[in-house]
Short mmCIF file of the C-alpha atoms (twelve columns), coordinates in Angstrom:
data_MODEL
# 
_entry.id   MODEL 
# 
loop_
_atom_site.group_PDB 
_atom_site.id 
_atom_site.type_symbol 
_atom_site.label_atom_id 
_atom_site.label_alt_id 
_atom_site.label_comp_id 
_atom_site.label_asym_id 
_atom_site.label_seq_id 
_atom_site.Cartn_x 
_atom_site.Cartn_y 
_atom_site.Cartn_z 
_atom_site.pdbx_PDB_model_num 
ATOM 1   C CA . UNK A 1   -3.580  -11.618 5.648   1 
ATOM 2   C CA . UNK A 2   -4.906  -9.988  2.495   1 
ATOM 3   C CA . UNK A 3   -4.775  -11.988 -0.745  1 
ATOM 4   C CA . UNK A 4   -3.497  -9.011  -2.751  1 
ATOM 5   C CA . UNK A 5   -1.467  -5.915  -1.986  1 
ATOM 6   C CA . UNK A 6   -3.894  -3.627  -3.855  1 
ATOM 7   C CA . UNK A 7   -7.413  -3.686  -5.235  1 
ATOM 8   C CA . UNK A 8   -8.145  -1.359  -8.152  1 
ATOM 9   C CA . UNK A 9   -11.814 -0.492  -8.531  1 
ATOM 10  C CA . UNK A 10  -12.767 0.327   -12.132 1 
ATOM 11  C CA . UNK A 11  -16.089 2.117   -12.514 1 
ATOM 12  C CA . UNK A 12  -17.481 1.035   -15.871 1 
ATOM 13  C CA . UNK A 13  -20.465 2.657   -17.561 1 
ATOM 14  C CA . UNK A 14  -20.578 2.563   -21.372 1 
ATOM 15  C CA . UNK A 15  -16.790 2.448   -21.693 1 
ATOM 16  C CA . UNK A 16  -16.464 -0.339  -24.256 1 
ATOM 17  C CA . UNK A 17  -13.933 1.723   -26.229 1 
ATOM 18  C CA . UNK A 18  -11.594 2.479   -23.331 1 
ATOM 19  C CA . UNK A 19  -12.062 -0.301  -20.769 1 
ATOM 20  C CA . UNK A 20  -9.392  -2.556  -22.275 1 
ATOM 21  C CA . UNK A 21  -6.781  0.207   -22.003 1 
ATOM 22  C CA . UNK A 22  -7.773  0.848   -18.392 1 
ATOM 23  C CA . UNK A 23  -7.566  -2.820  -17.372 1 
ATOM 24  C CA . UNK A 24  -4.318  -3.521  -19.202 1 
ATOM 25  C CA . UNK A 25  -2.672  -0.430  -17.726 1 
ATOM 26  C CA . UNK A 26  -3.173  -2.098  -14.341 1 
ATOM 27  C CA . UNK A 27  -2.446  -5.734  -15.175 1 
ATOM 28  C CA . UNK A 28  0.558   -5.440  -17.484 1 
ATOM 29  C CA . UNK A 29  2.986   -5.526  -14.569 1 
ATOM 30  C CA . UNK A 30  5.492   -8.191  -13.553 1 
ATOM 31  C CA . UNK A 31  3.982   -8.477  -10.072 1 
ATOM 32  C CA . UNK A 32  0.479   -9.221  -11.368 1 
ATOM 33  C CA . UNK A 33  -0.108  -11.692 -8.546  1 
ATOM 34  C CA . UNK A 34  -0.196  -8.706  -6.141  1 
ATOM 35  C CA . UNK A 35  -3.045  -6.976  -7.995  1 
ATOM 36  C CA . UNK A 36  -6.807  -7.349  -7.942  1 
ATOM 37  C CA . UNK A 37  -8.980  -5.534  -10.489 1 
ATOM 38  C CA . UNK A 38  -12.672 -5.117  -9.653  1 
ATOM 39  C CA . UNK A 39  -14.687 -4.006  -12.679 1 
ATOM 40  C CA . UNK A 40  -18.155 -2.810  -11.718 1 
ATOM 41  C CA . UNK A 41  -20.463 -2.625  -14.724 1 
ATOM 42  C CA . UNK A 42  -22.971 0.053   -13.769 1 
ATOM 43  C CA . UNK A 43  -25.844 -0.898  -16.058 1 
ATOM 44  C CA . UNK A 44  -24.006 -0.220  -19.323 1 
ATOM 45  C CA . UNK A 45  -25.996 -0.378  -22.556 1 
ATOM 46  C CA . UNK A 46  -23.003 -1.100  -24.824 1 
ATOM 47  C CA . UNK A 47  -20.490 -3.983  -24.768 1 
ATOM 48  C CA . UNK A 48  -18.770 -2.912  -21.541 1 
ATOM 49  C CA . UNK A 49  -19.928 -6.029  -19.688 1 
ATOM 50  C CA . UNK A 50  -18.760 -8.303  -22.503 1 
ATOM 51  C CA . UNK A 51  -15.286 -6.739  -22.383 1 
ATOM 52  C CA . UNK A 52  -15.161 -6.998  -18.594 1 
ATOM 53  C CA . UNK A 53  -16.094 -10.689 -18.639 1 
ATOM 54  C CA . UNK A 54  -13.447 -11.407 -21.269 1 
ATOM 55  C CA . UNK A 55  -10.782 -10.087 -18.871 1 
ATOM 56  C CA . UNK A 56  -12.231 -12.066 -15.974 1 
ATOM 57  C CA . UNK A 57  -11.948 -15.220 -18.079 1 
ATOM 58  C CA . UNK A 58  -8.411  -14.344 -19.187 1 
ATOM 59  C CA . UNK A 59  -7.190  -13.413 -15.682 1 
ATOM 60  C CA . UNK A 60  -9.407  -15.374 -13.250 1 
ATOM 61  C CA . UNK A 61  -6.972  -14.851 -10.379 1 
ATOM 62  C CA . UNK A 62  -6.885  -11.103 -10.848 1 
ATOM 63  C CA . UNK A 63  -10.172 -9.823  -12.239 1 
ATOM 64  C CA . UNK A 64  -13.581 -9.794  -10.572 1 
ATOM 65  C CA . UNK A 65  -16.646 -8.482  -12.426 1 
ATOM 66  C CA . UNK A 66  -19.660 -7.046  -10.646 1 
ATOM 67  C CA . UNK A 67  -22.713 -6.562  -12.850 1 
ATOM 68  C CA . UNK A 68  -25.505 -4.378  -11.505 1 
ATOM 69  C CA . UNK A 69  -28.167 -1.857  -12.409 1 
ATOM 70  C CA . UNK A 70  -27.210 1.756   -13.064 1 
ATOM 71  C CA . UNK A 71  -26.884 3.553   -9.728  1 
ATOM 72  C CA . UNK A 72  -24.022 5.944   -10.357 1 
ATOM 73  C CA . UNK A 73  -20.359 6.305   -9.543  1 
ATOM 74  C CA . UNK A 74  -20.641 6.110   -5.775  1 
ATOM 75  C CA . UNK A 75  -22.394 2.771   -6.023  1 
ATOM 76  C CA . UNK A 76  -19.480 1.247   -7.948  1 
ATOM 77  C CA . UNK A 77  -17.038 2.181   -5.191  1 
ATOM 78  C CA . UNK A 78  -19.357 0.843   -2.504  1 
ATOM 79  C CA . UNK A 79  -19.737 -2.462  -4.355  1 
ATOM 80  C CA . UNK A 80  -15.981 -2.824  -4.845  1 
ATOM 81  C CA . UNK A 81  -15.066 -2.012  -1.225  1 
ATOM 82  C CA . UNK A 82  -17.360 -4.824  -0.046  1 
ATOM 83  C CA . UNK A 83  -15.463 -7.524  -1.979  1 
ATOM 84  C CA . UNK A 84  -11.945 -6.050  -2.127  1 
ATOM 85  C CA . UNK A 85  -9.166  -8.459  -1.124  1 
ATOM 86  C CA . UNK A 86  -6.283  -6.007  -1.351  1 
ATOM 87  C CA . UNK A 87  -4.537  -4.397  1.590   1 
ATOM 88  C CA . UNK A 88  -4.799  -1.107  -0.292  1 
ATOM 89  C CA . UNK A 89  -7.548  0.307   -2.508  1 
ATOM 90  C CA . UNK A 90  -7.424  2.701   -5.451  1 
ATOM 91  C CA . UNK A 91  -10.110 3.840   -7.877  1 
ATOM 92  C CA . UNK A 92  -9.811  4.155   -11.648 1 
ATOM 93  C CA . UNK A 93  -12.469 5.377   -14.066 1 
ATOM 94  C CA . UNK A 94  -13.098 3.136   -17.059 1 
ATOM 95  C CA . UNK A 95  -12.163 5.946   -19.447 1 
ATOM 96  C CA . UNK A 96  -8.874  6.742   -17.679 1 
ATOM 97  C CA . UNK A 97  -5.714  4.665   -17.231 1 
ATOM 98  C CA . UNK A 98  -2.566  4.202   -15.171 1 
ATOM 99  C CA . UNK A 99  1.019   4.774   -16.260 1 
ATOM 100 C CA . UNK A 100 1.959   1.094   -15.997 1 
ATOM 101 C CA . UNK A 101 5.653   1.559   -15.222 1 
ATOM 102 C CA . UNK A 102 4.873   4.003   -12.420 1 
ATOM 103 C CA . UNK A 103 2.190   1.673   -11.042 1 
ATOM 104 C CA . UNK A 104 4.664   -1.201  -11.101 1 
ATOM 105 C CA . UNK A 105 7.104   0.842   -9.036  1 
ATOM 106 C CA . UNK A 106 4.323   1.652   -6.581  1 
ATOM 107 C CA . UNK A 107 3.597   -2.062  -6.120  1 
ATOM 108 C CA . UNK A 108 7.179   -2.679  -5.103  1 
ATOM 109 C CA . UNK A 109 6.936   0.056   -2.468  1 
ATOM 110 C CA . UNK A 110 3.543   -1.052  -1.111  1 
ATOM 111 C CA . UNK A 111 5.000   -4.397  -0.080  1 
ATOM 112 C CA . UNK A 112 7.314   -2.670  2.399   1 
ATOM 113 C CA . UNK A 113 5.075   0.021   3.878   1 
ATOM 114 C CA . UNK A 114 2.094   0.105   6.226   1 
ATOM 115 C CA . UNK A 115 0.193   3.414   6.271   1 
ATOM 116 C CA . UNK A 116 -3.436  4.477   6.063   1 
ATOM 117 C CA . UNK A 117 -3.076  6.832   3.107   1 
ATOM 118 C CA . UNK A 118 -0.664  7.328   0.223   1 
ATOM 119 C CA . UNK A 119 -0.636  10.440  -1.951  1 
ATOM 120 C CA . UNK A 120 0.875   10.448  -5.437  1 
ATOM 121 C CA . UNK A 121 0.997   12.895  -8.361  1 
ATOM 122 C CA . UNK A 122 -1.415  12.509  -11.281 1 
ATOM 123 C CA . UNK A 123 -1.780  13.974  -14.754 1 
ATOM 124 C CA . UNK A 124 -4.668  15.488  -16.692 1 
ATOM 125 C CA . UNK A 125 -4.683  14.691  -20.410 1 
ATOM 126 C CA . UNK A 126 -6.872  16.908  -22.601 1 
ATOM 127 C CA . UNK A 127 -8.411  16.064  -25.970 1 
ATOM 128 C CA . UNK A 128 -6.050  18.515  -27.722 1 
ATOM 129 C CA . UNK A 129 -3.041  16.652  -26.322 1 
ATOM 130 C CA . UNK A 130 -2.249  19.142  -23.575 1 
ATOM 131 C CA . UNK A 131 -1.011  17.563  -20.336 1 
ATOM 132 C CA . UNK A 132 -1.036  19.123  -16.876 1 
ATOM 133 C CA . UNK A 133 0.585   17.356  -13.942 1 
ATOM 134 C CA . UNK A 134 -0.626  17.820  -10.383 1 
ATOM 135 C CA . UNK A 135 2.458   17.029  -8.371  1 
ATOM 136 C CA . UNK A 136 1.686   18.409  -4.902  1 
ATOM 137 C CA . UNK A 137 5.184   19.855  -4.821  1 
ATOM 138 C CA . UNK A 138 4.780   21.240  -1.316  1 
ATOM 139 C CA . UNK A 139 4.035   17.736  -0.063  1 
ATOM 140 C CA . UNK A 140 6.693   16.170  -2.267  1 
ATOM 141 C CA . UNK A 141 9.370   18.175  -0.521  1 
ATOM 142 C CA . UNK A 142 8.428   16.620  2.817   1 
ATOM 143 C CA . UNK A 143 9.982   13.456  4.144   1 
ATOM 144 C CA . UNK A 144 8.415   10.694  6.186   1 
ATOM 145 C CA . UNK A 145 5.057   11.214  7.883   1 
ATOM 146 C CA . UNK A 146 3.182   14.070  6.200   1 
ATOM 147 C CA . UNK A 147 -0.337  13.967  7.669   1 
ATOM 148 C CA . UNK A 148 -0.068  17.019  9.882   1 
ATOM 149 C CA . UNK A 149 1.597   19.025  7.134   1 
ATOM 150 C CA . UNK A 150 -0.842  18.549  4.237   1 
ATOM 151 C CA . UNK A 151 -2.261  21.907  3.192   1 
ATOM 152 C CA . UNK A 152 -3.377  20.915  -0.317  1 
ATOM 153 C CA . UNK A 153 -6.740  19.770  -1.596  1 
ATOM 154 C CA . UNK A 154 -6.145  16.094  -2.354  1 
ATOM 155 C CA . UNK A 155 -8.009  14.759  -5.388  1 
ATOM 156 C CA . UNK A 156 -9.351  11.251  -5.838  1 
ATOM 157 C CA . UNK A 157 -6.801  10.519  -8.569  1 
ATOM 158 C CA . UNK A 158 -3.949  11.023  -6.101  1 
ATOM 159 C CA . UNK A 159 -5.162  8.785   -3.286  1 
ATOM 160 C CA . UNK A 160 -4.441  5.211   -2.261  1 
ATOM 161 C CA . UNK A 161 -6.319  4.249   0.913   1 
ATOM 162 C CA . UNK A 162 -5.795  1.247   3.117   1 
ATOM 163 C CA . UNK A 163 -8.891  -0.911  2.551   1 
ATOM 164 C CA . UNK A 164 -9.464  -1.346  6.269   1 
ATOM 165 C CA . UNK A 165 -9.726  2.452   6.623   1 
ATOM 166 C CA . UNK A 166 -12.546 2.547   4.062   1 
ATOM 167 C CA . UNK A 167 -14.403 -0.083  6.050   1 
ATOM 168 C CA . UNK A 168 -13.629 1.491   9.406   1 
ATOM 169 C CA . UNK A 169 -15.130 4.825   8.351   1 
ATOM 170 C CA . UNK A 170 -18.335 3.027   7.332   1 
ATOM 171 C CA . UNK A 171 -18.121 4.536   3.858   1 
ATOM 172 C CA . UNK A 172 -21.571 5.388   2.493   1 
ATOM 173 C CA . UNK A 173 -21.802 7.263   -0.798  1 
ATOM 174 C CA . UNK A 174 -25.060 8.491   -2.332  1 
ATOM 175 C CA . UNK A 175 -26.316 6.658   -5.408  1 
ATOM 176 C CA . UNK A 176 -27.384 8.281   -8.691  1 
ATOM 177 C CA . UNK A 177 -25.358 11.379  -7.918  1 
ATOM 178 C CA . UNK A 178 -22.352 13.016  -9.572  1 
ATOM 179 C CA . UNK A 179 -19.347 14.405  -7.674  1 
ATOM 180 C CA . UNK A 180 -19.359 11.609  -5.097  1 
ATOM 181 C CA . UNK A 181 -15.602 11.301  -5.633  1 
ATOM 182 C CA . UNK A 182 -15.307 14.279  -3.255  1 
ATOM 183 C CA . UNK A 183 -17.059 12.297  -0.526  1 
ATOM 184 C CA . UNK A 184 -14.930 9.226   -1.257  1 
ATOM 185 C CA . UNK A 185 -11.897 11.399  -0.533  1 
ATOM 186 C CA . UNK A 186 -13.361 13.161  2.496   1 
ATOM 187 C CA . UNK A 187 -14.999 10.518  4.694   1 
ATOM 188 C CA . UNK A 188 -11.963 8.214   5.147   1 
ATOM 189 C CA . UNK A 189 -9.770  11.199  6.041   1 
ATOM 190 C CA . UNK A 190 -11.413 11.167  9.475   1 
ATOM 191 C CA . UNK A 191 -9.977  7.679   10.106  1 
ATOM 192 C CA . UNK A 192 -6.483  8.259   8.701   1 
ATOM 193 C CA . UNK A 193 -3.730  8.054   11.318  1 
ATOM 194 C CA . UNK A 194 -0.707  8.353   9.042   1 
ATOM 195 C CA . UNK A 195 0.100   9.221   5.453   1 
ATOM 196 C CA . UNK A 196 3.071   9.383   3.122   1 
ATOM 197 C CA . UNK A 197 3.833   10.896  -0.272  1 
ATOM 198 C CA . UNK A 198 5.287   8.816   -3.111  1 
ATOM 199 C CA . UNK A 199 6.478   10.500  -6.305  1 
ATOM 200 C CA . UNK A 200 5.077   7.919   -8.748  1 
ATOM 201 C CA . UNK A 201 2.830   9.708   -11.268 1 
ATOM 202 C CA . UNK A 202 0.321   6.907   -11.760 1 
ATOM 203 C CA . UNK A 203 -3.132  8.170   -12.653 1 
ATOM 204 C CA . UNK A 204 -3.845  9.580   -16.124 1 
ATOM 205 C CA . UNK A 205 -7.103  11.544  -16.032 1 
ATOM 206 C CA . UNK A 206 -8.434  11.870  -19.575 1 
ATOM 207 C CA . UNK A 207 -10.575 14.971  -20.171 1 
ATOM 208 C CA . UNK A 208 -12.405 14.724  -23.463 1 
ATOM 209 C CA . UNK A 209 -15.353 17.118  -23.361 1 
ATOM 210 C CA . UNK A 210 -19.081 17.620  -23.035 1 
ATOM 211 C CA . UNK A 211 -20.132 14.237  -21.675 1 
ATOM 212 C CA . UNK A 212 -17.972 14.464  -18.563 1 
ATOM 213 C CA . UNK A 213 -19.151 15.650  -15.188 1 
ATOM 214 C CA . UNK A 214 -16.726 18.601  -15.215 1 
ATOM 215 C CA . UNK A 215 -18.070 20.087  -18.470 1 
ATOM 216 C CA . UNK A 216 -20.175 23.225  -18.153 1 
ATOM 217 C CA . UNK A 217 -23.204 21.458  -19.632 1 
ATOM 218 C CA . UNK A 218 -23.084 18.651  -17.084 1 
ATOM 219 C CA . UNK A 219 -22.337 20.944  -14.148 1 
ATOM 220 C CA . UNK A 220 -25.387 23.060  -14.963 1 
ATOM 221 C CA . UNK A 221 -27.634 20.057  -15.553 1 
ATOM 222 C CA . UNK A 222 -26.478 18.416  -12.329 1 
ATOM 223 C CA . UNK A 223 -26.367 21.438  -10.051 1 
ATOM 224 C CA . UNK A 224 -28.585 19.606  -7.561  1 
ATOM 225 C CA . UNK A 225 -25.976 16.838  -7.342  1 
ATOM 226 C CA . UNK A 226 -23.353 19.420  -6.389  1 
ATOM 227 C CA . UNK A 227 -25.773 20.790  -3.808  1 
ATOM 228 C CA . UNK A 228 -26.494 17.321  -2.442  1 
ATOM 229 C CA . UNK A 229 -22.813 16.463  -2.109  1 
ATOM 230 C CA . UNK A 230 -22.065 19.760  -0.329  1 
ATOM 231 C CA . UNK A 231 -24.975 19.291  2.089   1 
ATOM 232 C CA . UNK A 232 -23.873 15.719  2.914   1 
ATOM 233 C CA . UNK A 233 -20.250 16.806  3.364   1 
ATOM 234 C CA . UNK A 234 -21.170 19.796  5.539   1 
ATOM 235 C CA . UNK A 235 -23.404 17.682  7.771   1 
ATOM 236 C CA . UNK A 236 -20.637 15.090  8.156   1 
ATOM 237 C CA . UNK A 237 -18.073 17.816  8.843   1 
ATOM 238 C CA . UNK A 238 -20.167 19.344  11.626  1 
ATOM 239 C CA . UNK A 239 -21.073 16.023  13.241  1 
ATOM 240 C CA . UNK A 240 -17.677 14.283  13.288  1 
ATOM 241 C CA . UNK A 241 -14.573 14.962  15.312  1 
ATOM 242 C CA . UNK A 242 -11.169 14.782  13.723  1 
ATOM 243 C CA . UNK A 243 -7.710  14.792  15.200  1 
ATOM 244 C CA . UNK A 244 -5.353  17.722  14.893  1 
ATOM 245 C CA . UNK A 245 -3.079  15.933  12.443  1 
ATOM 246 C CA . UNK A 246 -5.760  15.619  9.762   1 
ATOM 247 C CA . UNK A 247 -7.478  18.939  10.396  1 
ATOM 248 C CA . UNK A 248 -5.858  20.905  7.583   1 
ATOM 249 C CA . UNK A 249 -6.394  18.137  5.053   1 
ATOM 250 C CA . UNK A 250 -10.074 17.732  5.924   1 
ATOM 251 C CA . UNK A 251 -10.713 21.473  5.927   1 
ATOM 252 C CA . UNK A 252 -9.087  21.868  2.513   1 
ATOM 253 C CA . UNK A 253 -11.175 19.055  1.057   1 
ATOM 254 C CA . UNK A 254 -14.336 20.592  2.507   1 
ATOM 255 C CA . UNK A 255 -13.283 23.889  0.979   1 
ATOM 256 C CA . UNK A 256 -12.845 22.230  -2.409  1 
ATOM 257 C CA . UNK A 257 -16.360 20.804  -2.210  1 
ATOM 258 C CA . UNK A 258 -17.707 24.263  -1.382  1 
ATOM 259 C CA . UNK A 259 -15.779 25.859  -4.245  1 
ATOM 260 C CA . UNK A 260 -17.055 23.226  -6.680  1 
ATOM 261 C CA . UNK A 261 -20.629 24.016  -5.676  1 
ATOM 262 C CA . UNK A 262 -20.216 27.796  -5.852  1 
ATOM 263 C CA . UNK A 263 -18.431 27.636  -9.202  1 
ATOM 264 C CA . UNK A 264 -21.210 25.409  -10.560 1 
ATOM 265 C CA . UNK A 265 -23.743 28.055  -9.546  1 
ATOM 266 C CA . UNK A 266 -21.731 30.684  -11.412 1 
ATOM 267 C CA . UNK A 267 -21.895 28.521  -14.544 1 
ATOM 268 C CA . UNK A 268 -25.692 28.591  -14.519 1 
ATOM 269 C CA . UNK A 269 -27.612 31.109  -16.649 1 
ATOM 270 C CA . UNK A 270 -27.556 34.461  -14.877 1 
ATOM 271 C CA . UNK A 271 -30.746 35.068  -12.915 1 
ATOM 272 C CA . UNK A 272 -32.014 36.640  -9.725  1 
ATOM 273 C CA . UNK A 273 -32.999 33.175  -8.517  1 
ATOM 274 C CA . UNK A 274 -29.409 31.934  -8.766  1 
ATOM 275 C CA . UNK A 275 -28.081 35.064  -7.053  1 
ATOM 276 C CA . UNK A 276 -30.466 34.572  -4.136  1 
ATOM 277 C CA . UNK A 277 -29.364 30.983  -3.855  1 
ATOM 278 C CA . UNK A 278 -25.691 31.960  -3.789  1 
ATOM 279 C CA . UNK A 279 -26.273 34.572  -1.087  1 
ATOM 280 C CA . UNK A 280 -28.318 32.145  1.006   1 
ATOM 281 C CA . UNK A 281 -25.608 29.466  0.862   1 
ATOM 282 C CA . UNK A 282 -22.852 31.980  1.567   1 
ATOM 283 C CA . UNK A 283 -24.662 33.338  4.622   1 
ATOM 284 C CA . UNK A 284 -25.323 29.871  6.012   1 
ATOM 285 C CA . UNK A 285 -21.755 28.666  5.466   1 
ATOM 286 C CA . UNK A 286 -20.220 31.818  6.923   1 
ATOM 287 C CA . UNK A 287 -22.352 31.471  10.063  1 
ATOM 288 C CA . UNK A 288 -21.935 27.713  10.581  1 
ATOM 289 C CA . UNK A 289 -18.428 26.997  9.221   1 
ATOM 290 C CA . UNK A 290 -16.447 30.219  8.699   1 
ATOM 291 C CA . UNK A 291 -13.273 28.289  7.892   1 
ATOM 292 C CA . UNK A 292 -15.056 26.711  4.912   1 
ATOM 293 C CA . UNK A 293 -16.475 30.081  3.877   1 
ATOM 294 C CA . UNK A 294 -12.936 31.526  3.870   1 
ATOM 295 C CA . UNK A 295 -11.678 28.739  1.619   1 
ATOM 296 C CA . UNK A 296 -13.311 30.395  -1.410  1 
ATOM 297 C CA . UNK A 297 -10.638 33.038  -1.372  1 
ATOM 298 C CA . UNK A 298 -9.645  33.556  -5.002  1 
ATOM 299 C CA . UNK A 299 -9.943  37.004  -6.568  1 
ATOM 300 C CA . UNK A 300 -13.425 36.579  -8.033  1 
ATOM 301 C CA . UNK A 301 -14.813 35.532  -4.636  1 
ATOM 302 C CA . UNK A 302 -13.235 38.523  -2.879  1 
ATOM 303 C CA . UNK A 303 -14.653 40.950  -5.454  1 
ATOM 304 C CA . UNK A 304 -17.978 39.152  -5.282  1 
ATOM 305 C CA . UNK A 305 -18.300 39.577  -1.538  1 
ATOM 306 C CA . UNK A 306 -16.752 43.044  -1.307  1 
ATOM 307 C CA . UNK A 307 -19.416 44.424  -3.669  1 
ATOM 308 C CA . UNK A 308 -22.184 42.568  -1.810  1 
ATOM 309 C CA . UNK A 309 -22.679 40.402  -4.934  1 
ATOM 310 C CA . UNK A 310 -23.618 43.403  -7.116  1 
ATOM 311 C CA . UNK A 311 -21.084 42.255  -9.724  1 
ATOM 312 C CA . UNK A 312 -22.644 38.792  -9.908  1 
ATOM 313 C CA . UNK A 313 -23.862 39.121  -13.543 1 
ATOM 314 C CA . UNK A 314 -20.463 40.280  -14.823 1 
ATOM 315 C CA . UNK A 315 -18.462 37.746  -12.804 1 
ATOM 316 C CA . UNK A 316 -20.749 34.889  -13.811 1 
ATOM 317 C CA . UNK A 317 -20.610 35.772  -17.519 1 
ATOM 318 C CA . UNK A 318 -16.832 36.153  -17.390 1 
ATOM 319 C CA . UNK A 319 -16.444 32.800  -15.625 1 
ATOM 320 C CA . UNK A 320 -18.715 31.102  -18.144 1 
ATOM 321 C CA . UNK A 321 -16.739 32.580  -21.013 1 
ATOM 322 C CA . UNK A 322 -13.368 31.584  -19.581 1 
ATOM 323 C CA . UNK A 323 -14.337 28.171  -18.198 1 
ATOM 324 C CA . UNK A 324 -12.294 25.375  -19.779 1 
ATOM 325 C CA . UNK A 325 -13.789 22.347  -17.984 1 
# 
């Protein structure tokens, strides 16, 4: 029997200003004895480790601190999965937080259920105060088992996995690489036998600007990370079987990884070199995985392909101008 009902993995790199809010948003619940918090300090150069240790000393039965060299986001998840004592596992970035009341309600439900995957809404919070909820309304209207009926791309912020599923799928995430959250979502999907939707809007994803991986600056600088993640995902997708129930979910996640990569290429300075790269990737994906190729189906992609990429400069400049991050 697991010691805790849920383990929350907090990736912590130079988050001394926000880590306390993240930890307290998890622990300030009445059923604290059900919760484990694993804070993985990923080689921070500020006082992140000091803050993490202070919570371990204050809540020795709830908080575990892992201190290691900087190896990137994927490494923090890998480290936490190894030591997790909870039946379920959820990730939380050190600069984000949970809605504590909603998380407390989730805890009460987790005690009475036994599924491989739970999907919940989440909310993006922008620096200007704007909030956008991702509610997966199509899923929310379903009752009971939803695995075979998921047609959405499911983001990391929405997922609670059973810890045993993460171990069963032999989760291996690349180190020193951005966008590994996509792979964290994708790989366990192949081992999921059942899933349910719960309406608790738990995760608050704080989007503050240039330093984040979704900013244009970071996406351009780390284009090879996006390429690496897509190549790993595509190889995994082609080599692994998956049951019919999870097919739509896996295909949509693969499509999201492809779209992320293609959009990152469009954010790069316009050049013939980038255009050749786009065409090469498109041709390969269309030939090897046409269902993934078709997933990039928004208007700009259709115009792009219909004109044989002749409008690439205009589409790229427009996307760069309109990109909000």
